[in-house]
Each structure stands twice: as C-alpha cells, then as structure tokens.
C-alpha angles and dihedrals in degrees: 000000000000121000094256093057100047106115093206091056091043092055098031095119097049091041093053090046094050093046092051090046090050091051090052091046092052088054091049090048090052091051092050093045092048093050094057113113092233138109117272094269092052093049090048092051091049089051091048091051092049091046092054089046094054093044090053088046092052091052093047095046092047092050093048100044111021095094093053094042096057095095097039117109116248113252142149089252089057091053089048090052090052092049090055091044092052090056094044099041096126088062090052090053092048091050091049093051093050092057 
C-alpha cells in the first residue's frame, strides 16, 4: 500500500485526537465513579458503566466526524471538543437522525 492510501495515515489527526480525548474521559469517569457515595462494588460498577459509555462514545464520534476532521489542525481545543463530544454522543446521534 502506498503512503497516500494508508487509512491510518489518512486519519492520523482525528485518531490521535480521539485517543487523547478517550484518555481524558477515562480519567473523568474514574473521578466520577470514585466520588459516588457507594460501597466499593457500587463505585466500581458506576466506573465500569461510565467506561463503557465513553468507549462507545469514542467509536461513535470517530465514525461520525473523522472524515470531516481530516484537514483540521491538531490543537488542545480540538481535543477538548472531542472530550465533550464523547460525553454527549447520544445527542450527536439524535441530531444526525433528524437530518
């Protein structure tokens, strides 16, 4: 495969942004799960649920926006936008369905 046809190179910017946003979201999920006034098992289950939610969000957001994000310059604001998008991904799906 030539360099121009490699999908990882083609989507390198969006992939790096979503991976950094996912790492930040995992940390946020751990903070939320740890702050719950529950026993250890309850906090662990909350964290697990949030972890599954943000992983699903990362996949959905990447699938919806990677094509449009190819040309965008990499920045901290872009990663922040992806973090917010990962947490609000059901709204993105609803907005996409209504179009």
